[in-house]
N, C-alpha and C positions, 0 to 999 in steps of 0.2 A: 458585324460591321462597326467600325468606329464612327465617331461623330463627323469625321471628314468624308464618310461615304465609302472609304476603302476597307477591304477586308483586313482583319488583323490576323497575322499568321503566327507561327511558333517563334520563340526566340532563336535567332540564328547566329552562327559564327561561320562566315564564309571567307576563306582565305582570298586575298586579292588576286592570286594567280589561278584561282578556280573559275570555271565558266558554268554559270547556271542560266539556262534559257529563260527568257521572260515568259515563255509558254509552258514552263514546268509549273507544277502545283505543289506548294509546300503548305500543309495544313496541320493543325494540332496545337497542343499546349506545351509539350515537352521540347527540350532543346534539339536543334538540328545543327550538326557541325560538318562542314565540307572542307577538306584539306587541300593543299596546293596541287595544282595541275590536274585536278579532277574535273570531269565534265558531266553535267546533268542536261540531257537533251530535251527538246520540246516534248510536251505531253507526258513526261515522266511524272509520277506522283510520289511524294514523300509525305507520309502520314504519321505524325508524332503524337497522336491522341493518347495512346496507351503505353508509350515508352519513348525514350530518346533515340535519335538516329545519329550515328557517327560514321563518317565516310573518310577513309584514309587517303593517302596521296596517290595520284595517277590512276584513279578509278574512272570507269565509264558507266554511266547509267543511261541506257538507251531509251528511245521513245516507247511510251506506253508501259514501261516497267513500273512496278509498284514496290516501294519499300515502306515497311511499317507494320506494327502489330495490329491485326484486325479485331482483336478482343483484348481483354484485360492482360496486362504485362505478366510475364513469368515472375516467379517469386523473387529472383535476385534483382529484378528491375533493370537489367542491362539493356533492354531494347534491342535494336538492330545495330550491329557493329560490322563494318567492312574494313578488312585489312588493306594494305597498300596493293595497288595493281589489280584490283578486282574488276571484273567486267560482268555487268548484268545486261543480258540481251533483251531485245524487244519483247514486250508482253510477259516477261517473267515477274514473279512475285517473291519477295524475300521478307520473311518474318523472323529469321534467325540470324546467326553470325557467320561470316565468311572470312577465312584466314587468307593471308597474303597470296596473291596470284590465282585466286579461285575464279572460275568461269561458270555462270549460270546461263544455260542455253535458252533459246527462244521458247516462251510459254511455260518454262519449268517453274515449280513451286518449291521453295525452301521454307518448311513449316516452322512455327513458333517453337523456340527452345532448341532448334537444330544448330549444330556447329559443323560447318563444311570446311575441309582443308586437308592438309597433310596428315597422314597417319603415322604414328610412331615417334 
């Protein structure tokens, strides 16, 4: 907590055209970046303790979804990166990277170091 009594969160860069619910949780020390027209719904958790989080344009992070590395960052230090148009459904956990247009369904887990997207 800061001297004002408010929690100190991660350094953030949130585009003015993005919507981040005041009931979403952003915690950690690494940067969090949210691009234009992306939506972070209530009770979503972004945890940047072990690596940065970068969210592309037109992404939807649903309620109770969790983004962030739960343990020490992978060697390249890239953290969690979401391409444009990614949807993370309710209760899903993402610790890897998702390429443009990816969908992570309800309750699914994308593990640390994973890259999900188009093949070829």
